[in-house]
C-alpha positions, 0 to 999 in steps of 0.5 A, a space after each residue: 235667589 236664583 239657581 246657579 247654572 254650574 254644578 258645584 259638586 261636579 265643578 269642585 270634582 274637576 277642580 280637584 282633579 285639575 290640581 291633582 293630576 300627579 296623582 293616579 287616583 280612581 274616581 268613580 262618583 254618581 249623583 243626582 240633582 234637581 229635576 231628575 238630572 244624573 251625573 256620573 264621573 270616572 277616572 281609572 288609575 291606567 289613565 289618570 289624565 282622562 276623564 269621563 263625564 256622563 249625563 242622563 236627562 229625563 225621558 222627553 215626553 212626546 210632544 218635546 222637541 229632542 233628538 236620539 234622547 237629547 234636546 234639538 240643538 244639543 249636540 251643536 250647543 255642545 261643540 260651540 261652547 266647549 270647541 275642541 277641548 272635548 271629545 263626544 263618545 258615541 254611543 255614551 255609556 249605558 243608561 246615559 244620554 251623553 258622555 264627554 271624554 276630557 284630556 287634562 294633559 292636552 289642555 293649556 297650562 294656564 290655570 285661569 283658562 283651565 278654570 274657566 273651561 271647567 266652570 263651563 263643562 260644570 254647566 253642562 246640564 245648562 248647555 244641554 237643556 237650554 240648547 232648543 231654547 237658545 235657538 229660538 232666543 237667537 232668532 228673536 234677537 235677529 228678529 226672526 223666527 227659525 223656519 223649521 219650527 211649529 206655531 207652538 213649541 214644546 221643551 222639556 224642562 222636568 221629568 214628563 213636562 214641558 213648557 211651551 213657547 210661541 215664536 214670533 218675529 218681535 216676541 216669544 211667548 213663553 207659558 208654564 203649566 205650574 204643577 205640584 204633588 203635594 196639596 200644601 205646596 200646591 196652595 203655596 205656589 199659587 200665592 207665591 205666583 199671584 204676588 210675583 205677578 204683582 211684584 212685576 208691576 213696580 216701577 223698579 222692574 218696568 223693563 223685565 219681561 211681562 208676566 201673568 197668571 191665570 188658573 186656566 190655560 192662556 189662549 196662546 196654548 191652543 192646540 196643545 195636547 190635552 194632558 199637557 195642560 193639567 196644572 193645579 197651580 195655574 199657568 204663568 206667562 212671560 214675553 220675551 222682547 228682542 231686548 231680553 236677549 241682547 248679548 249676554 243676556 241671552 244665556 241668563 234668559 235661557 237659564 232663568 227660563 229653563 229652571 223657572 219651575 225648579 225656582 218656584 219650587 225652591 221658594 215654596 219649600 223655604 217658605 214651608 220650612 220657614 212656617 214650620 220653624 215659626 210654629 216649632 218656636 211657638 209651641 216651644 215658647 208655649 210649653 216653657 211658659 207652662 212649665 214656668 206657671 205656678 199652682 194655685 194656693 189652697 187657701 184664699 181670702 176674701 174680706 179678711 176672712 180665710 176659706 179653706 177648700 174642703 175635700 170629700 174625706 173632710 166631709 163625710 168625717 163631719 
């Protein structure tokens, strides 16, 4: 199962507001989604057609490419994705990395257009956090390398964590240090990643990016800060070729790489939950079997002779 690029709750909130513009209601929603991305939606009674969407991203580590708390190229990516239908507030609301202002009254009345635009807005996380990765992969599609990039590029994908890219004209190598806090999660993730690499060797996946796992940092990460190379579940490396980012494949590849750690964590937790369910069912079946068991009779027969088990009181009385 792959994670969806849009926030389901945010999309539901936007569509509900778009279909009820004639009702003056006040909205003030805040919530947090995976990898510590926080959202805030506001609509006031005074301006019911104006919606403010604020997004807070985790603080980027020193090695990550960022500008004013946002990933490199995020503002340009927002303007490209949304056009003139949104206004970027500068500065954003306190405590947030980005605030967008949407005026529903200025949108075209076409319902299909509105739904498409609001679905894009609900994918704001993909647009913002995937911006630096998209820059690199766009150059790969044209078989070039952005001149301002270093040999080794770090991109934030989780709080205080990054993954690394080595951009080249004919390929981009992507390496993920895989870290987990729980020891059980670490064991399950390591097993999952090894099987993940084995599955890539199937003939049906021959066109997918090549994938490898190693317990130590691969050679491509030579020169990376030492503190970023601690990984208790090893390192996963993908090699992205130009054919993987052609046309519509670009957005899908950007999203899958940006959320790879979350994808692995999701399946690890599902596996752990499945095993817990199986163990609970096993224990329940054993308890049921014990409850249905009958106690042994006090008399036993051998060679048509009956023997009675004597208690301590019976022996003393004789």
